N, C-alpha and C positions, 0 to 999 in steps of 0.2 A: 482373411484370417482375423480372428479376434485379437484385440489388444489386451495387454495386461490390465489396462485401466477400465476394461469392461467387467472385471471380476471383483468379487467380494471374497474376503478370507476371514478366518476367525482368529482373533488375537489370543495371546497366552492367557488372558483373563476370561475368555469365552465370549467376547463381544465381536459382532460383525464389523468389519472394516472394509470400506470401499477403497480399492486401490487407486481410484481416480483422485483421492486426496493427495497422492504423491505425484500427480501429473506436473510436469515442468521441472521436476527434480531429477538429478542423477541418482541411481540406486545401485547398491550391491546386494544381490539376493543370494543367500547362502543356505544350504541344508546343513544343519548343525547336529551335534551329538555331545552328550556330557561325559561319556566314558570312552573316548576315542583318543588315539595317539595324537590327533590333530586338535584336540579340545583346547590346548593353550592358545590356539589362534583366536579364541574369543578376545583375548587381551589386545591383539593387533587389530581386530575388527572394531573394537571399542575405540582404540586410538584413531583409526581412520574416521570414524563417526565424529569424534570430538574435534578433529582437525578441520573437517570439511562441512559439518552440518550447517554452519552459518552461511555457506555458499550455495546451499540448495542441494545437499547430498544426504542420503540416509542409507543405513545398512538395515536390511530386513532379514531376520533370522527365522528359519523354519526347521524346528526339530524333526528328526526322522529316525525311525528305529528299524530301518530295512537292512542295515549293514552290521552284522555281528552282534545284534542286540545291544548296541552301544548307547541307546537312548531309552532305557526301560521305564523311566519314571513317568508320572503323570505331569500335567501342566504346572501344578503348584510346586512339585519337586524340581522341575526344570527351571522355573522362574527363580526359586530360592537358590538353587545351585549357581545360576548365572549371575545373580545379584551378589551373593555372598562371596563367591570364588573369584569372579572377574569384574565385578562392579559394572555389569552390563546395563546401559541405559538406552541403547538403540531398540527399536521395536522388535519384539519377539512374538511369534504366533504359535498356534496350537500345532500339535504333531500332525504330520502329513506323510503320505507316500509320494515318492518321487519317481518310482518305476512301477510297472505292472498295471493290472486292471483297475486299481483304485488311485492311479496317479492324479495328483492335484492338477486341476486345469491350469493353474499358474505355471507349474513346472512342465506341463505338456507344451505350453506356448514357448517357454524358454528353450526347451530341448529342440523344438521344431525350428526356432529361429537360429539356434547355434548348436548344431550337433558337435559331438566331441571328436576325438582322434579317429581318423578313417571314416568319418561320417556317421559313427555310431551315436545314436541319440541317448542311450541309457546313461544314467548317472552311475559312476563306478564306485563312489564311496562318499562318506561324509565330508563336508567342507568343500564341495564343488561350488564355485562362485560364478555368478553372472553379473557383468557390469552392464547397466542399462542407461541409455542416454536420456536426455530431457524429454524426448518425444515418445519414450516407452519401448524403444528397440534395443535388442541385445547388441552391444558393441563387441564384447568378448566373453569367452567362457574360460575359466581357469581351473586347473587341476587342484585336487585337495592339497597336493604338495606345495603349491604356490602360496607363499606367505603373504598375509595382507599388506605388509609394508612394501612388497614388491609391486603393488598396484598403484602407488602414489602418482607416478607419471601419467598413467592411463586415466586415472580419476581426474587429475588436473586438466588433461586434454579435453575430456568430456565436459567439465565445468566451464572451460574457456569458450565453448561453442555457444 
């Protein structure tokens, strides 16, 4: 099976990013949306990033418009919204699909490593979160309803290894 570190993704500014630059870090990878009931989680994600980034942790945000047309904007609009509304400084990437025939290879790996409830791999909604350990393996998958602040103990456990 491929590792997430074998992949390249496109950041919010259109630049290619090799995910191996995050090797050795703990990651929280999240599919995001700007017009979702869970959008205020951007503030909690930014808090986690600021608390743990100096310990080798990053949040990676991947906008997705597959759920209720809740991410209709282009990358410039998404970047502006995240910056102005939630002061997001963690890495954001270009819009992707997390389900279907055009699923991002990254999210395919994440879903394969950590299926959801009842073994169903499909992402159910925006703000599904994947906690990745320092070796690039999924430690846990969290539902959109799980608030970022509820992940602190799990993040600390991964960082302590």
